[in-house]
Biopython code that builds the backbone (N, CA, C, O; Angstrom):
import numpy as np
from Bio.PDB.StructureBuilder import StructureBuilder

atoms = [
    (1, "MET", "N", (-39.786, 25.252, 29.388)),
    (1, "MET", "CA", (-41.112, 25.750, 29.113)),
    (1, "MET", "C", (-41.505, 25.342, 27.694)),
    (1, "MET", "O", (-40.701, 25.443, 26.768)),
    (2, "THR", "N", (-42.727, 24.888, 27.533)),
    (2, "THR", "CA", (-43.239, 24.495, 26.224)),
    (2, "THR", "C", (-44.136, 25.588, 25.678)),
    (2, "THR", "O", (-45.013, 26.104, 26.371)),
    (3, "ARG", "N", (-43.895, 25.931, 24.415)),
    (3, "ARG", "CA", (-44.764, 26.886, 23.723)),
    (3, "ARG", "C", (-45.333, 26.178, 22.493)),
    (3, "ARG", "O", (-44.617, 25.465, 21.790)),
    (4, "VAL", "N", (-46.614, 26.381, 22.245)),
    (4, "VAL", "CA", (-47.296, 25.728, 21.132)),
    (4, "VAL", "C", (-47.530, 26.742, 20.021)),
    (4, "VAL", "O", (-47.907, 27.886, 20.272)),
    (5, "PHE", "N", (-47.297, 26.295, 18.776)),
    (5, "PHE", "CA", (-47.435, 27.148, 17.605)),
    (5, "PHE", "C", (-48.165, 26.398, 16.496)),
    (5, "PHE", "O", (-48.434, 25.202, 16.605)),
    (6, "ALA", "N", (-48.470, 27.108, 15.455)),
    (6, "ALA", "CA", (-48.970, 26.536, 14.202)),
    (6, "ALA", "C", (-48.411, 27.387, 13.076)),
    (6, "ALA", "O", (-49.146, 27.859, 12.209)),
    (7, "ASP", "N", (-47.086, 27.577, 13.104)),
    (7, "ASP", "CA", (-46.416, 28.467, 12.163)),
    (7, "ASP", "C", (-45.852, 27.710, 10.967)),
    (7, "ASP", "O", (-45.137, 26.724, 11.147)),
    (8, "PRO", "N", (-46.158, 28.151, 9.755)),
    (8, "PRO", "CA", (-45.526, 27.526, 8.590)),
    (8, "PRO", "C", (-44.025, 27.805, 8.602)),
    (8, "PRO", "O", (-43.588, 28.901, 8.953)),
    (9, "VAL", "N", (-43.245, 26.797, 8.215)),
    (9, "VAL", "CA", (-41.794, 26.930, 8.152)),
    (9, "VAL", "C", (-41.296, 26.324, 6.844)),
    (9, "VAL", "O", (-41.924, 25.432, 6.273)),
    (10, "ALA", "N", (-40.150, 26.830, 6.384)),
    (10, "ALA", "CA", (-39.461, 26.249, 5.229)),
    (10, "ALA", "C", (-38.434, 25.271, 5.786)),
    (10, "ALA", "O", (-37.645, 25.623, 6.663)),
    (11, "VAL", "N", (-38.446, 24.043, 5.275)),
    (11, "VAL", "CA", (-37.571, 22.993, 5.800)),
    (11, "VAL", "C", (-36.732, 22.400, 4.680)),
    (11, "VAL", "O", (-37.242, 22.087, 3.604)),
    (12, "ALA", "N", (-35.440, 22.249, 4.945)),
    (12, "ALA", "CA", (-34.541, 21.511, 4.051)),
    (12, "ALA", "C", (-34.343, 20.133, 4.666)),
    (12, "ALA", "O", (-34.244, 20.001, 5.886)),
    (13, "THR", "N", (-34.286, 19.109, 3.822)),
    (13, "THR", "CA", (-34.110, 17.755, 4.315)),
    (13, "THR", "C", (-32.836, 17.131, 3.761)),
    (13, "THR", "O", (-32.308, 17.546, 2.730)),
    (14, "SER", "N", (-32.368, 16.128, 4.476)),
    (14, "SER", "CA", (-31.224, 15.335, 4.047)),
    (14, "SER", "C", (-31.512, 13.890, 4.439)),
    (14, "SER", "O", (-31.717, 13.589, 5.615)),
    (15, "GLY", "N", (-31.527, 13.012, 3.466)),
    (15, "GLY", "CA", (-31.842, 11.616, 3.761)),
    (15, "GLY", "C", (-33.245, 11.415, 4.284)),
    (15, "GLY", "O", (-33.503, 10.463, 5.021)),
    (16, "GLY", "N", (-34.166, 12.306, 3.911)),
    (16, "GLY", "CA", (-35.552, 12.194, 4.345)),
    (16, "GLY", "C", (-35.840, 12.818, 5.705)),
    (16, "GLY", "O", (-36.990, 12.829, 6.146)),
    (17, "GLU", "N", (-34.812, 13.339, 6.376)),
    (17, "GLU", "CA", (-34.987, 13.954, 7.685)),
    (17, "GLU", "C", (-34.745, 15.462, 7.605)),
    (17, "GLU", "O", (-33.963, 15.913, 6.768)),
    (18, "PRO", "N", (-35.406, 16.250, 8.463)),
    (18, "PRO", "CA", (-35.138, 17.692, 8.465)),
    (18, "PRO", "C", (-33.680, 17.962, 8.824)),
    (18, "PRO", "O", (-33.148, 17.367, 9.760)),
    (19, "SER", "N", (-33.040, 18.853, 8.083)),
    (19, "SER", "CA", (-31.651, 19.219, 8.371)),
    (19, "SER", "C", (-31.526, 20.700, 8.727)),
    (19, "SER", "O", (-30.564, 21.111, 9.377)),
    (20, "GLU", "N", (-32.500, 21.490, 8.300)),
    (20, "GLU", "CA", (-32.512, 22.923, 8.602)),
    (20, "GLU", "C", (-33.928, 23.434, 8.383)),
    (20, "GLU", "O", (-34.656, 22.923, 7.533)),
    (21, "PHE", "N", (-34.314, 24.444, 9.155)),
    (21, "PHE", "CA", (-35.599, 25.095, 8.915)),
    (21, "PHE", "C", (-35.485, 26.577, 9.194)),
    (21, "PHE", "O", (-34.643, 27.018, 9.976)),
    (22, "VAL", "N", (-36.346, 27.340, 8.540)),
    (22, "VAL", "CA", (-36.380, 28.786, 8.733)),
    (22, "VAL", "C", (-37.687, 29.123, 9.431)),
    (22, "VAL", "O", (-38.774, 28.831, 8.932)),
    (23, "TRP", "N", (-37.557, 29.739, 10.588)),
    (23, "TRP", "CA", (-38.706, 30.129, 11.391)),
    (23, "TRP", "C", (-38.503, 31.556, 11.858)),
    (23, "TRP", "O", (-37.451, 31.889, 12.404)),
    (24, "GLN", "N", (-39.488, 32.388, 11.649)),
    (24, "GLN", "CA", (-39.456, 33.804, 12.027)),
    (24, "GLN", "C", (-38.218, 34.500, 11.450)),
    (24, "GLN", "O", (-37.596, 35.337, 12.105)),
    (25, "GLY", "N", (-37.879, 34.134, 10.210)),
    (25, "GLY", "CA", (-36.780, 34.772, 9.512)),
    (25, "GLY", "C", (-35.389, 34.315, 9.909)),
    (25, "GLY", "O", (-34.398, 34.862, 9.424)),
    (26, "ARG", "N", (-35.298, 33.324, 10.781)),
    (26, "ARG", "CA", (-33.994, 32.831, 11.244)),
    (26, "ARG", "C", (-33.798, 31.375, 10.849)),
    (26, "ARG", "O", (-34.703, 30.555, 11.001)),
    (27, "ALA", "N", (-32.618, 31.060, 10.343)),
    (27, "ALA", "CA", (-32.279, 29.683, 9.986)),
    (27, "ALA", "C", (-31.887, 28.912, 11.246)),
    (27, "ALA", "O", (-31.090, 29.384, 12.057)),
    (28, "HIS", "N", (-32.457, 27.730, 11.392)),
    (28, "HIS", "CA", (-32.162, 26.847, 12.524)),
    (28, "HIS", "C", (-31.537, 25.565, 11.974)),
    (28, "HIS", "O", (-32.160, 24.865, 11.175)),
    (29, "ALA", "N", (-30.331, 25.259, 12.389)),
    (29, "ALA", "CA", (-29.658, 24.028, 11.963)),
    (29, "ALA", "C", (-30.054, 22.896, 12.895)),
    (29, "ALA", "O", (-29.930, 23.010, 14.114)),
    (30, "VAL", "N", (-30.530, 21.807, 12.317)),
    (30, "VAL", "CA", (-30.906, 20.638, 13.104)),
    (30, "VAL", "C", (-29.627, 19.913, 13.525)),
    (30, "VAL", "O", (-28.839, 19.496, 12.676)),
    (31, "ARG", "N", (-29.426, 19.765, 14.810)),
    (31, "ARG", "CA", (-28.239, 19.078, 15.340)),
    (31, "ARG", "C", (-28.468, 17.578, 15.442)),
    (31, "ARG", "O", (-27.568, 16.780, 15.182)),
    (32, "ARG", "N", (-29.703, 17.201, 15.829)),
    (32, "ARG", "CA", (-30.042, 15.771, 15.862)),
    (32, "ARG", "C", (-31.550, 15.584, 15.903)),
    (32, "ARG", "O", (-32.290, 16.428, 16.409)),
    (33, "VAL", "N", (-31.983, 14.458, 15.357)),
    (33, "VAL", "CA", (-33.395, 14.073, 15.402)),
    (33, "VAL", "C", (-33.595, 13.275, 16.688)),
    (33, "VAL", "O", (-32.897, 12.292, 16.936)),
    (34, "LEU", "N", (-34.548, 13.708, 17.497)),
    (34, "LEU", "CA", (-34.834, 13.034, 18.759)),
    (34, "LEU", "C", (-35.910, 11.972, 18.606)),
    (34, "LEU", "O", (-35.821, 10.896, 19.196)),
    (35, "GLU", "N", (-36.937, 12.284, 17.803)),
    (35, "GLU", "CA", (-38.048, 11.350, 17.583)),
    (35, "GLU", "C", (-38.664, 11.603, 16.224)),
    (35, "GLU", "O", (-38.594, 12.707, 15.685)),
    (36, "HIS", "N", (-39.269, 10.558, 15.680)),
    (36, "HIS", "CA", (-40.060, 10.672, 14.454)),
    (36, "HIS", "C", (-41.237, 9.721, 14.599)),
    (36, "HIS", "O", (-41.057, 8.557, 14.955)),
    (37, "TRP", "N", (-42.448, 10.212, 14.323)),
    (37, "TRP", "CA", (-43.628, 9.363, 14.359)),
    (37, "TRP", "C", (-44.604, 9.825, 13.295)),
    (37, "TRP", "O", (-44.529, 10.945, 12.791)),
    (38, "VAL", "N", (-45.529, 8.921, 12.967)),
    (38, "VAL", "CA", (-46.514, 9.171, 11.912)),
    (38, "VAL", "C", (-47.903, 9.005, 12.502)),
    (38, "VAL", "O", (-48.177, 8.044, 13.222)),
    (39, "LEU", "N", (-48.782, 9.959, 12.186)),
    (39, "LEU", "CA", (-50.187, 9.868, 12.583)),
    (39, "LEU", "C", (-51.063, 9.873, 11.341)),
    (39, "LEU", "O", (-50.786, 10.576, 10.369)),
    (40, "THR", "N", (-52.093, 9.100, 11.390)),
    (40, "THR", "CA", (-53.136, 9.162, 10.367)),
    (40, "THR", "C", (-54.398, 9.614, 11.097)),
    (40, "THR", "O", (-54.901, 8.894, 11.961)),
    (41, "PRO", "N", (-54.917, 10.800, 10.761)),
    (41, "PRO", "CA", (-56.051, 11.353, 11.504)),
    (41, "PRO", "C", (-57.251, 10.422, 11.629)),
    (41, "PRO", "O", (-57.931, 10.442, 12.655)),
    (42, "ASP", "N", (-57.528, 9.609, 10.617)),
    (42, "ASP", "CA", (-58.661, 8.678, 10.678)),
    (42, "ASP", "C", (-58.170, 7.249, 10.887)),
    (42, "ASP", "O", (-58.593, 6.339, 10.173)),
    (43, "TRP", "N", (-57.280, 7.044, 11.858)),
    (43, "TRP", "CA", (-56.656, 5.749, 12.069)),
    (43, "TRP", "C", (-57.655, 4.640, 12.397)),
    (43, "TRP", "O", (-57.355, 3.466, 12.181)),
    (44, "TRP", "N", (-58.828, 4.984, 12.911)),
    (44, "TRP", "CA", (-59.809, 3.987, 13.322)),
    (44, "TRP", "C", (-60.638, 3.449, 12.150)),
    (44, "TRP", "O", (-61.308, 2.425, 12.285)),
    (45, "ARG", "N", (-60.597, 4.129, 11.010)),
    (45, "ARG", "CA", (-61.385, 3.699, 9.855)),
    (45, "ARG", "C", (-60.706, 2.544, 9.135)),
    (45, "ARG", "O", (-59.480, 2.434, 9.119)),
    (46, "ASP", "N", (-61.518, 1.693, 8.547)),
    (46, "ASP", "CA", (-60.987, 0.544, 7.815)),
    (46, "ASP", "C", (-61.665, 0.475, 6.457)),
    (46, "ASP", "O", (-62.846, 0.132, 6.408)),
    (47, "PRO", "N", (-61.011, 0.771, 5.378)),
    (47, "PRO", "CA", (-59.634, 1.246, 5.244)),
    (47, "PRO", "C", (-59.542, 2.744, 5.521)),
    (47, "PRO", "O", (-60.562, 3.433, 5.534)),
    (48, "PRO", "N", (-58.345, 3.248, 5.739)),
    (48, "PRO", "CA", (-58.186, 4.683, 6.006)),
    (48, "PRO", "C", (-58.714, 5.532, 4.852)),
    (48, "PRO", "O", (-58.503, 5.208, 3.683)),
    (49, "ALA", "N", (-59.397, 6.612, 5.191)),
    (49, "ALA", "CA", (-59.985, 7.495, 4.181)),
    (49, "ALA", "C", (-58.906, 8.343, 3.521)),
    (49, "ALA", "O", (-58.361, 9.252, 4.147)),
    (50, "GLY", "N", (-58.596, 8.054, 2.272)),
    (50, "GLY", "CA", (-57.695, 8.879, 1.491)),
    (50, "GLY", "C", (-56.229, 8.841, 1.883)),
    (50, "GLY", "O", (-55.442, 9.653, 1.398)),
    (51, "GLU", "N", (-55.846, 7.912, 2.755)),
    (51, "GLU", "CA", (-54.434, 7.771, 3.123)),
    (51, "GLU", "C", (-53.814, 9.076, 3.633)),
    (51, "GLU", "O", (-52.653, 9.364, 3.341)),
    (52, "VAL", "N", (-54.574, 9.857, 4.385)),
    (52, "VAL", "CA", (-54.040, 11.084, 4.976)),
    (52, "VAL", "C", (-53.035, 10.694, 6.050)),
    (52, "VAL", "O", (-53.287, 9.803, 6.861)),
    (53, "ARG", "N", (-51.886, 11.379, 6.044)),
    (53, "ARG", "CA", (-50.876, 11.078, 7.053)),
    (53, "ARG", "C", (-50.143, 12.357, 7.423)),
    (53, "ARG", "O", (-49.994, 13.270, 6.610)),
    (54, "LEU", "N", (-49.694, 12.401, 8.653)),
    (54, "LEU", "CA", (-48.906, 13.517, 9.162)),
    (54, "LEU", "C", (-47.638, 12.952, 9.785)),
    (54, "LEU", "O", (-47.699, 12.077, 10.649)),
    (55, "ASP", "N", (-46.485, 13.456, 9.341)),
    (55, "ASP", "CA", (-45.202, 13.053, 9.908)),
    (55, "ASP", "C", (-44.781, 14.103, 10.923)),
    (55, "ASP", "O", (-44.790, 15.298, 10.629)),
    (56, "TYR", "N", (-44.415, 13.661, 12.105)),
    (56, "TYR", "CA", (-43.929, 14.560, 13.150)),
    (56, "TYR", "C", (-42.467, 14.261, 13.427)),
    (56, "TYR", "O", (-42.053, 13.103, 13.494)),
    (57, "TRP", "N", (-41.696, 15.326, 13.587)),
    (57, "TRP", "CA", (-40.274, 15.226, 13.893)),
    (57, "TRP", "C", (-39.982, 16.079, 15.110)),
    (57, "TRP", "O", (-40.296, 17.269, 15.111)),
    (58, "ARG", "N", (-39.395, 15.509, 16.139)),
    (58, "ARG", "CA", (-38.910, 16.285, 17.277)),
    (58, "ARG", "C", (-37.397, 16.372, 17.104)),
    (58, "ARG", "O", (-36.710, 15.352, 17.047)),
    (59, "VAL", "N", (-36.886, 17.600, 17.022)),
    (59, "VAL", "CA", (-35.471, 17.805, 16.709)),
    (59, "VAL", "C", (-34.834, 18.762, 17.706)),
    (59, "VAL", "O", (-35.496, 19.617, 18.294)),
    (60, "GLU", "N", (-33.547, 18.590, 17.874)),
    (60, "GLU", "CA", (-32.746, 19.546, 18.624)),
    (60, "GLU", "C", (-32.085, 20.430, 17.583)),
    (60, "GLU", "O", (-31.426, 19.932, 16.670)),
    (61, "ALA", "N", (-32.259, 21.748, 17.715)),
    (61, "ALA", "CA", (-31.752, 22.661, 16.691)),
    (61, "ALA", "C", (-31.218, 23.936, 17.322)),
    (61, "ALA", "O", (-31.521, 24.264, 18.470)),
    (62, "SER", "N", (-30.413, 24.645, 16.536)),
    (62, "SER", "CA", (-29.794, 25.876, 17.001)),
    (62, "SER", "C", (-29.913, 26.946, 15.932)),
    (62, "SER", "O", (-29.762, 26.682, 14.739)),
    (63, "ALA", "N", (-30.185, 28.156, 16.387)),
    (63, "ALA", "CA", (-30.181, 29.314, 15.493)),
    (63, "ALA", "C", (-28.929, 30.138, 15.750)),
    (63, "ALA", "O", (-28.871, 31.318, 15.404)),
    (64, "GLY", "N", (-27.926, 29.510, 16.362)),
    (64, "GLY", "CA", (-26.667, 30.177, 16.645)),
    (64, "GLY", "C", (-26.535, 30.696, 18.060)),
    (64, "GLY", "O", (-25.463, 31.157, 18.451)),
    (65, "ASP", "N", (-27.607, 30.629, 18.838)),
    (65, "ASP", "CA", (-27.562, 31.176, 20.198)),
    (65, "ASP", "C", (-28.015, 30.164, 21.244)),
    (65, "ASP", "O", (-28.730, 30.522, 22.181)),
    (66, "GLY", "N", (-27.616, 28.929, 21.099)),
    (66, "GLY", "CA", (-28.005, 27.875, 22.035)),
    (66, "GLY", "C", (-28.981, 26.905, 21.411)),
    (66, "GLY", "O", (-29.568, 27.175, 20.363)),
    (67, "LEU", "N", (-29.148, 25.769, 22.070)),
    (67, "LEU", "CA", (-30.015, 24.712, 21.562)),
    (67, "LEU", "C", (-31.411, 24.791, 22.173)),
    (67, "LEU", "O", (-31.594, 25.253, 23.299)),
    (68, "ALA", "N", (-32.374, 24.334, 21.406)),
    (68, "ALA", "CA", (-33.741, 24.160, 21.891)),
    (68, "ALA", "C", (-34.309, 22.944, 21.166)),
    (68, "ALA", "O", (-33.726, 22.463, 20.195)),
    (69, "VAL", "N", (-35.439, 22.456, 21.641)),
    (69, "VAL", "CA", (-36.114, 21.318, 21.015)),
    (69, "VAL", "C", (-37.354, 21.845, 20.306)),
    (69, "VAL", "O", (-38.138, 22.608, 20.871)),
    (70, "TYR", "N", (-37.512, 21.422, 19.058)),
    (70, "TYR", "CA", (-38.607, 21.884, 18.205)),
    (70, "TYR", "C", (-39.384, 20.684, 17.687)),
    (70, "TYR", "O", (-38.813, 19.620, 17.447)),
    (71, "GLU", "N", (-40.690, 20.860, 17.516)),
    (71, "GLU", "CA", (-41.512, 19.828, 16.899)),
    (71, "GLU", "C", (-42.006, 20.345, 15.557)),
    (71, "GLU", "O", (-42.635, 21.400, 15.474)),
    (72, "LEU", "N", (-41.713, 19.591, 14.514)),
    (72, "LEU", "CA", (-42.106, 19.943, 13.157)),
    (72, "LEU", "C", (-43.111, 18.928, 12.645)),
    (72, "LEU", "O", (-42.967, 17.729, 12.883)),
    (73, "ARG", "N", (-44.132, 19.407, 11.940)),
    (73, "ARG", "CA", (-45.128, 18.515, 11.325)),
    (73, "ARG", "C", (-45.028, 18.660, 9.816)),
    (73, "ARG", "O", (-44.970, 19.772, 9.291)),
    (74, "HIS", "N", (-45.010, 17.531, 9.125)),
    (74, "HIS", "CA", (-44.957, 17.533, 7.662)),
    (74, "HIS", "C", (-46.192, 16.830, 7.126)),
    (74, "HIS", "O", (-46.555, 15.744, 7.578)),
    (75, "GLU", "N", (-46.835, 17.475, 6.147)),
    (75, "GLU", "CA", (-47.994, 16.891, 5.479)),
    (75, "GLU", "C", (-47.538, 16.469, 4.081)),
    (75, "GLU", "O", (-47.542, 17.287, 3.161)),
    (76, "PRO", "N", (-47.142, 15.199, 3.911)),
    (76, "PRO", "CA", (-46.580, 14.755, 2.634)),
    (76, "PRO", "C", (-47.490, 14.995, 1.429)),
    (76, "PRO", "O", (-46.994, 15.241, 0.329)),
    (77, "SER", "N", (-48.803, 14.930, 1.614)),
    (77, "SER", "CA", (-49.708, 15.085, 0.472)),
    (77, "SER", "C", (-49.601, 16.468, -0.161)),
    (77, "SER", "O", (-49.736, 16.597, -1.378)),
    (78, "GLY", "N", (-49.363, 17.498, 0.639)),
    (78, "GLY", "CA", (-49.249, 18.853, 0.105)),
    (78, "GLY", "C", (-47.862, 19.435, 0.227)),
    (78, "GLY", "O", (-47.569, 20.479, -0.356)),
    (79, "GLY", "N", (-47.004, 18.771, 0.980)),
    (79, "GLY", "CA", (-45.638, 19.225, 1.146)),
    (79, "GLY", "C", (-45.435, 20.296, 2.209)),
    (79, "GLY", "O", (-44.316, 20.779, 2.383)),
    (80, "ALA", "N", (-46.494, 20.679, 2.926)),
    (80, "ALA", "CA", (-46.390, 21.762, 3.908)),
    (80, "ALA", "C", (-45.709, 21.294, 5.193)),
    (80, "ALA", "O", (-45.922, 20.178, 5.666)),
    (81, "TRP", "N", (-44.880, 22.189, 5.741)),
    (81, "TRP", "CA", (-44.234, 21.966, 7.038)),
    (81, "TRP", "C", (-44.764, 23.022, 8.013)),
    (81, "TRP", "O", (-44.982, 24.174, 7.640)),
    (82, "THR", "N", (-44.967, 22.605, 9.274)),
    (82, "THR", "CA", (-45.466, 23.496, 10.315)),
    (82, "THR", "C", (-44.664, 23.286, 11.582)),
    (82, "THR", "O", (-44.408, 22.146, 11.970)),
    (83, "LEU", "N", (-44.262, 24.369, 12.235)),
    (83, "LEU", "CA", (-43.655, 24.274, 13.556)),
    (83, "LEU", "C", (-44.792, 24.225, 14.557)),
    (83, "LEU", "O", (-45.623, 25.133, 14.588)),
    (84, "THR", "N", (-44.849, 23.175, 15.384)),
    (84, "THR", "CA", (-45.993, 22.999, 16.279)),
    (84, "THR", "C", (-45.665, 23.218, 17.755)),
    (84, "THR", "O", (-46.567, 23.485, 18.549)),
    (85, "ALA", "N", (-44.377, 23.110, 18.141)),
    (85, "ALA", "CA", (-44.023, 23.310, 19.549)),
    (85, "ALA", "C", (-42.530, 23.610, 19.684)),
    (85, "ALA", "O", (-41.712, 23.226, 18.847)),
    (86, "VAL", "N", (-42.212, 24.313, 20.774)),
    (86, "VAL", "CA", (-40.817, 24.620, 21.106)),
    (86, "VAL", "C", (-40.634, 24.402, 22.602)),
    (86, "VAL", "O", (-41.447, 24.849, 23.411)),
    (87, "TRP", "N", (-39.555, 23.708, 22.959)),
    (87, "TRP", "CA", (-39.148, 23.540, 24.351)),
    (87, "TRP", "C", (-37.819, 24.262, 24.507)),
    (87, "TRP", "O", (-36.842, 23.921, 23.841)),
    (88, "ASP", "N", (-37.780, 25.258, 25.386)),
    (88, "ASP", "CA", (-36.519, 25.974, 25.579)),
    (88, "ASP", "C", (-36.207, 26.170, 27.047)),
    (88, "ASP", "O", (-35.179, 26.757, 27.387)),
]
sb = StructureBuilder()
sb.init_structure("model")
sb.init_model(0)
sb.init_chain("A")
sb.init_seg("    ")
for serial, (resi, resn, name, xyz) in enumerate(atoms, 1):
    if name == "N":
        sb.init_residue(resn, " ", resi, " ")
    sb.init_atom(name, np.array(xyz, "f"), 0.0, 1.0, " ", f" {name:<3s}", serial, name[0])
structure = sb.get_structure()
């Protein structure tokens, strides 16, 4: 089942990839990165307006009670991380 969110999360990185995140007060250890992609909201403009970019990471992670797949969004310009989806 997929659940969609827009929850801010605290993320620790290692080698530029998420290694752990805290969501709803629980630490989730990233076991592996499944996908990484980059979106630029105004991709059709030439040149892109302000170089806005969003990094998305789909990761397999555990909070100690089994694995689930999480989608994290990172906004490099402001440093904010958001949990956008969970598959469990």
